[in-house]
C-alpha positions in Angstrom: 0.0 0.0 0.0 1.3 3.4 -0.9 1.8 6.1 1.7 -0.6 9.1 1.4 2.2 11.4 0.2 3.4 9.0 -2.5 -0.2 8.4 -3.6 -0.7 12.1 -3.9 2.5 12.4 -5.9 1.2 9.8 -8.4 -2.1 11.8 -8.7 -0.1 15.0 -9.1 1.9 13.5 -11.9 -1.3 12.4 -13.6 -2.8 15.9 -13.4 0.4 17.4 -14.9 0.2 14.9 -17.8 -3.5 15.9 -18.3 -2.5 19.5 -18.5 -4.3 20.7 -15.3 -3.1 23.8 -13.5 -1.4 23.5 -10.1 -4.3 25.3 -8.5 -6.9 23.0 -10.0 -4.7 20.0 -9.0 -4.5 21.3 -5.4 -8.3 21.7 -5.3 -8.8 18.1 -6.5 -6.3 16.7 -4.0 -7.9 18.7 -1.2 -11.3 17.4 -2.2 -10.1 13.8 -2.1 -7.6 13.8 0.8 -9.1 16.6 3.0 -6.8 17.2 6.1 -4.3 14.6 4.8 -3.7 16.7 1.6 -0.2 18.1 0.9 0.1 21.8 1.5 -0.5 24.2 -1.4 3.3 25.0 -1.4 4.2 21.3 -1.6 1.7 20.8 -4.5 3.3 23.7 -6.4 6.8 22.3 -5.8 5.9 18.8 -6.9 3.8 20.1 -9.8 6.9 22.1 -11.1 9.2 19.0 -10.7 6.8 16.8 -12.8 6.2 19.5 -15.4 10.0 19.8 -15.8 10.1 16.1 -16.6 10.8 14.3 -13.3 9.4 10.8 -13.4 10.3 9.5 -9.9 7.5 10.0 -7.4 9.5 9.5 -4.2 11.6 12.0 -2.4 15.4 11.9 -3.0 17.5 10.7 -0.1 19.0 13.5 1.9 22.3 13.4 3.8 22.3 14.1 7.5 20.6 12.8 10.6 17.3 11.1 10.4 14.3 13.1 11.5 13.1 10.5 14.0 14.8 10.0 17.3 12.4 7.3 18.6 14.5 4.4 19.7 14.1 1.7 22.3 16.7 3.4 24.5 15.0 6.8 24.3 11.6 5.2 25.1 13.1 3.5 28.1 14.8 6.7 29.2 11.5 8.7 29.0 9.7 5.9 30.9 12.3 6.1 33.7 12.0 9.9 33.9 8.2 9.8 34.1 8.3 7.1 36.8 10.7 9.3 38.9 8.4 12.3 38.7 4.7 11.4 38.7 3.7 14.9 37.7 5.2 14.3 34.2 3.4 12.5 31.4 4.3 11.2 28.0 
């Protein structure tokens, strides 16, 4: 199953190939995905990429640290901190 973002990228690419405008494409995506829709800025950015000939629908890999810091060690550490001070919550 495709993620919602990738699914929207596929639909965006389809709208570009149909000759739709970026605003019309955003309106269609918003109608289908509601609150899960990409932002208007993201739609414009991806629309431009596809119009320039990009075929890949996924994001390019980026160097640097991953954006997620949820590890078993961090979860355990947070649990210990919460147990030490009952006024804290997760």
